[in-house]
N, C-alpha and C positions, 0 to 999 in steps of 0.2 A: 428533557424530564415530560410534557404532558402530551408530546403530538404521539401519536399512534396507542394512549391508550383511552381507556376509558370503562366505564362500569358492565359488566358481562347481563346483559337480561337475561337471562337464563336464573341466574344466579345473587349475582346483586352483588356480588365481587368487585373491586375496585379496582385488583387487573386482571388483564384481558389475559382468558385459560389459555394454554397449548391445546390447541382443535389438529390432533393427530389424524381424521380423518383422511381419507384421498381422492373420496369421492361427495358429490351436494348431489341434494336432490335435484331432481330434472320434474318440468311443466311437465302439467297432464298433456301436451301436447307438443314432443321434440322434433317437430319434424324438419323447421324451419331453425333449428336452433345450427350455428356455427363451431366444429366443435370442437375446430381453435380454436375457438374464444376465447381472452382472457379478460373480458368486464363481466362477465358472468359466472357465477360459482357454477363450476361442472366437477374441476379432475385438477389436481393438487400439480400437476405439471403444468396447470395453465395458469396456475397463481394459487395459491391457499392461504385463507383467510392470514394467519401469524403471518406470511410472507409482505404479504400486504399494508399492516398495520409497519409495519419492521418501515416501508418500504417509505411512510409518511412521514416517522420516527427519522431517518435519512435525510428528506427533502429538508423539513423543519433546521437543520445541524446545519446543510449545507447551505443552504438556501432561504436561511431569514425572512428575509426581505418577499421572500413569494413570488418570483419574480418567474413564474411558471417554468420549471424544474420539473423532473419527474425523477425516479430508480426505481432499476429494476435489480433484486437483490437475486445468487446466485449461490451457487453449491460451494465455489470456492474462489479464493483471487484470482486466481490463472481462469478457472471458469468466464470469468469477469470480463480479463485480457481477450482470453480467443474470442469471445463473444462481441469484443471491442470490434476486431479485426476479422474474420468470420460472416458480419452482419455489414460492412461496409468497406471491404476489399474481392477486389476478383481478379481471375488470373490475368498476368500482364501488367498489373498496377505495382505502385512502387512506393515504399511507405523512406520514411529517413525518421531516423530513433536517436535518441540517445546511446553510446554507443558500452555505457554503466547502466544496467539496466537487472532486476530480479531472472536469476539464470532460464528460468523457461522462459519468458519473456523475448533474452536470446538466443535458445534456442526456435520458438515457434518464428526469430522472425530468423534465423539464420541458414535453419536445417527444415525445419518441417514447415512451412512456407513455403518457402522454396522452392523447394523437391517434389511436393504432393499437387502443388494447384500456381506455380511460376511465378507466386509473385513475389516481389525482390526488396530487398532493404539496403541502407545507405546509411549507417550505422558514424554519428558523428560526437563529438564534443558539444553537447547543447549547452554547454554554459557561452556558448562563444557564439552569438547572434549569427556573423557573417559564415562560418559555416554549417550553421543549421543552413542559410539562406545558399549556399554554394551547391550544395547536396537537390535543392529544390531537379525536378527532373518534368518535363512534360507529361507522365504516367504520374507523379507524385499525390494520392490520395490520401494519403493519412502521413500525419507528424505527430509524434508517439513523445514522450517524455517522462520521464524518474523526478521527481525533484521533491526532499533531498533524495540523492541515488544512491540504491541498496549497492554494494556495502559503503562507498568513499563518500558518503553523503555528500557531493557535489552538489549548487542552488546551480539552477535554470533559471534565466528570466522570463517566465510563463510571459506575460506580456508582449514579451518582445515578439518571441517564440510564436504563442494564437495573430500575431499580426504578418511575422512571415509566410505563418501556414495560407491565412485567408485570401496573399496577395497571389497565391498562388490557385488559389479553387479548392487548397484541396482543408478540411476535416484537420483538428485538434485536440488530442485528447493525453490525457495527463493522470499518471500512477502517483497518486497523492498519499500514499501510505503509512509517509514514516512520518509528513507534516498532519493528517488528520482535519477534520473538516475546523478544526477548535484552531491550529496557525496557521492554515491557508485554506484560501475557497475560489481554484483557481474558474470556475465557470464566471464567476465573478470580474476577473483579468480578462475577459477575451475567449477560453479556451470554448469550446465545443461540448468535450466529456470528459467526466474526469470518474478513475476506478481508483475502489477502492479494497486490498484485505479485507474484511470484518473481522476474519481471525485473529488481526491484530489489534490497536487501538484497541478500533470501536467496542467488540467484545470484553479486551481486555483483561478473561480470569486463565487462556490458555486450555478455552475446555468448550471449544462451536470454530468450525468452520463457516466461510460463506464469504462471499465479492459482494461488489455492488457497482454498477455500470449508472453513472447520474447525467444529467443535459435536458438538452430542448425537450419536448415532450415527442414529438415527431420524430427524434433519432431512437431516442428510447424506449420510443412504442416499437421500432424497427428490434433491436436488439429484443426487446418480450418474445416479442411473433418470430424471430426465425432463429436464432443464442437460445431462447429457454426451453421454449414451447417444441419446436423440432429438432433442436436438439438433445435437450431435453437435462439442462445443467441447474431446472430448479430444486431451490434450497430446503432440506430439510422442514418441518412444523418445528419443529423444537428445537433445532438452529437460530431458528430465526428467534424463535420466544427468549434461547439463551441470549442473542446477541442483543434482543430491543432492551432485555433485563441488564444489560453493561453496560449497553452504551448514556444510560441517568444519569451515572458519576463519568464517564467521560472528559469534560470537562475541568473537573477537579481534579479526576488522573493524571492528562496534562497537566495542567499546574504543577503539579509533585516531579510527576517522569524531568520536564525539561527541567527543572530546577537543580534535583538528584542530577541529574547528567554534568550542568554544566560543577560541581562541583570536582563530581568525580574525573571530568576533563581536567578542567587547573590541577588535582593532584599530583594526574598523570604526569599533566607535560612537564612539569615542578620535578619529576623523576629522573636523573642520569641511567638510570639503567632501562627510559624508553626510551626507544629508532624514532616513534613520532608520537600522534594523535592525531584523527581525523573529528572534527567536532566544530560547527558551524558557527558555536557559542566561541568558540575561541578567534584571537584576536592575527593567529596563527593563517585559520584556513583561509583559501583564495577565492572562497567569494564569500566569506564573513561580512563582510559592506553589504552584499545581495540582502545574503538573508539578513541581516537589522532591520534590510527596508521590504522586505516581501513576507518574512516571516512575521503572526502576531501576537504576539504574547510568551514567546520565547525560541529555542530553538533545537526542540524535539527531545526525544530522549535515544538515543541512537548515535555510536561512536566507532570507533574502528584506532586502535592501537595496537604497535607490538612489543615487544624486547629488545632488548640489541642484543640479537644470539639467531641459531639453527631454529629449526622447528620443531626438531626436540625437547629447547627449554620453553618453549611456545607452550607443552604439552603436559609438559612439570610443573608451568605458573598453572597452568588451570586444575593439573592433577591440584595442586595443594589446597584450591578455594573453598572453601568452610562456608561463605553466603552465595557465594553464587554458584550458580546451576549451567553442565555442560549442558547445552542442549540446543537442539532448531526453533524457529521460529521465535518473534518478536512480539513489542507491545504487553507482554502480562502483567500482574503483580509483580513477580519475584523476579529477579536478577538472570540474565543469560547471558551467557559468553556462544560464541563458537568459534571455534579452530579453522580458519583454512590455512592449507600449505602453498606456499609459493608456487609461483606456476604461469606461463606464459603462452597458454594455450585458449581460445573460446574468451569467454569475454575477458576474463583475466587482463591479456593481452593489451586491453585499454584503461587499466589500474594503471594512477601515479606509481615513479617510482621506488618510493617507498614498499607499497602492496606490490609489487611483482620482486625487490628485493627480499622480505621479511616478512611476507603473505602477511595476513590480519585475523586481530582477536576482534569480531565483529562481538560490541555487546548493549545491551537492551537493560539498558539503566531503571529498576524497576522501582517501589513506592517504598523498600524498605527504609532505615533511618542512615540519611547517606554519611554517616557519623560509622555506623557498621559496614557497609559497602565498604569504606574510607580504608578501616581499619584490617578487616577483608583482603583488599587486594595490596598492601602494606607488607600485612606476614606472608603472604605468595609471596614478595618479590621478594622478603629478606630469606625462604627457603628457598630458591629457586639460585639467588644472587645476590649474597649474605654484604651484610655493609662492608667497609673495610674501616 
C-alpha cells in the first residue's frame, strides 16, 4: 500500500500526483550527459516519475523480502514479453516455451521471431518437466512458461523448469499474469524474470494498459536500456498512475476473485449441460495438486468451460447473460466472458481435447456477489437449454 507513495513536496498532498511532463530540466552544463541514461530525469521515454513510483510498488509486491529485485514498467503486457525476447535473444538462438500461451506470445515465438530474426522455438507441455528437458538444445538461451496458462489454466512446476533451464545455461522467464504476485512469486522459486500484464489484475479496473518485467537488477536494467529506451515501449504517466492506484487493493481483490471463481466453477461442474470446466481449484483439474502446492491462498479468478453443444449454442448462451459482460481482457472488477470457437490451427492445436472439440468460454470472474453470478449463469443456461 505504501510503496511508491509519499507526500508531494510541492502541495503537501499525501498521494503522488500525475506528472504528465515528457521532459525534465537539464543541468546548466549538459555536455557530459548520456542521452540514453535512465538514472537521470531527462525525458519520459528514458523513464518518468510515475513509472518509477509504480516500479517501486511492483517490487514490493513481487519481492517483499527485498532480495535485490528490480522492475521496469512498459506500455503493455505484450511490450513486456517482447522486451524479454528482444533483450536476451539473438539470431540463431533457441527458446523452449509452453505450448499454451497468450496468443501474442505464440505469434512472437512461432512467426515473428523465426521469420525476421532466425530465432527458433520448441513448444512443449511445460507441465511435464521431462518434455521441457527433452526440448533443450545447445542453442537454447531461454525457457519461457506461462502458468496458469491462458486459456486452459494449466499449471507448471516453475521450480523444476527453472532448474532445467539453468542446468542448460539458459534463462527462465515466467508469465504470471493470471496468478499475480499475490498467488505466486516465481522469482522466489528460482526463475530469472517474471512478466505481468499490468492491464489485467494488478490494475484491476479495466481502464489502463501496462506491462512489467521483474528480476535481478542486472537483467532488468538491460531490458530498460534496450527495450524501453531504444525501442520505446515506455508506459504513459497517466497509465502508470492509474495502475499504481489499482495495485493498492490487489491482495483484497484477489481473495474475492478466487473465492468467487471457486463458487462459479463448482456450480458449472455440477450442471450436466456443461461439457467441461477447467479451473485449478477443482479436484478434476489435471494439475490440481500442483496448483494447491504452488499457488498461495487461492486458485485464481480465471476459468474456462463450454456448454455441451456447438458454437451457436455457446453464442446464444453468452447473449442471454445479463450480468456477465462479453468482452476481451480479464482481471476487471466486473465478470467478463469471451467465446472462442473450436479450431485446430495455431496455438489451439495444443489445447486439451475438450477445448478442441467444443471451443471454450473464457470466464474472468469478477467481484460481484457470487450468488448473482450463479443466478445469471443459471438463467442463461435455462434460456438456451431448458431443464427437463
